[in-house]
N, C-alpha and C positions, 0 to 999 in steps of 0.2 A: 395434460394437461389436454383440456382441448380451448380454452381462452386464455385472452388476459384478466378479464373477471376472474376466474378460477384461479389464474396464479394469481392473481393479487387476496384473494378471501384466505389462500395457502400459503400466505408469507408471517412469516415473523422475524419481529425487531431482536438483535442481536443483546444480551446485555453489555452495560457498560465493560464489565471485566473482559469478558469478552472479546469487544472489540482491541483493548489497551496490548491484551497479549498477542495477537494477531499484529498489532499495531507494531511494538517491538521486534517482534519477527524481524515486520520487512523492514524495518530500520535496521537493526543490527547486517542482514542481508542486505543490505543497499551497501551499508558502510564499509563491510568487509569486501563488494567490488569495487569500488570508488577506493579504498586503500588500497587493493591490490593495481589499483588504476597508477597511483600519485606515488609509489614505489617503485614501478616497473616490475611488479613483481606478475606471474599468473591468473587469472582471475577463478576463481570457484569452480569450477567443472561444475557441482552440482546448481551453483544458484544462475538462469536466467538476468542477465542487463535488464534488459528491454522488462520486460514481467518485475521484477523487484522498482523496479522505476515506476512505473503507469502504477503499480500495488502503491505503493507509496506517497504516488501523486495522490491517488485515488481515495487514501486513509485521509492525507491531510486534513482532504477536502469536509471530508466527513467527520473530523473530529475540531473543524473550525481553526484547522493554525493558522494564527494572524490573522483573522477575520477576513481573510482573505478570499474572493471569488475567485472564480473555477479557473480564469484564463490566468489569473495573476498566482497560482499554486506555486509556493515553492518544492526543491525535496532535499535540506539542507542534511548534511549528515555530518 
């Protein structure tokens, strides 16, 4: 892509079902990381805890979790 306008023209919104499916995957991964920490178990090797937390935060914003603004979004599991 050559410019921002090219990028914007080629963007497509994801459908709600696809967003919900990906949100569930991220939520489950974040829960596994937190559960391991709470129960003093080894964290899952296939999950990067920082990335999954940031994705969870982003998805919560996109879906309007609790109607909160970006800076107040939580990542409850």
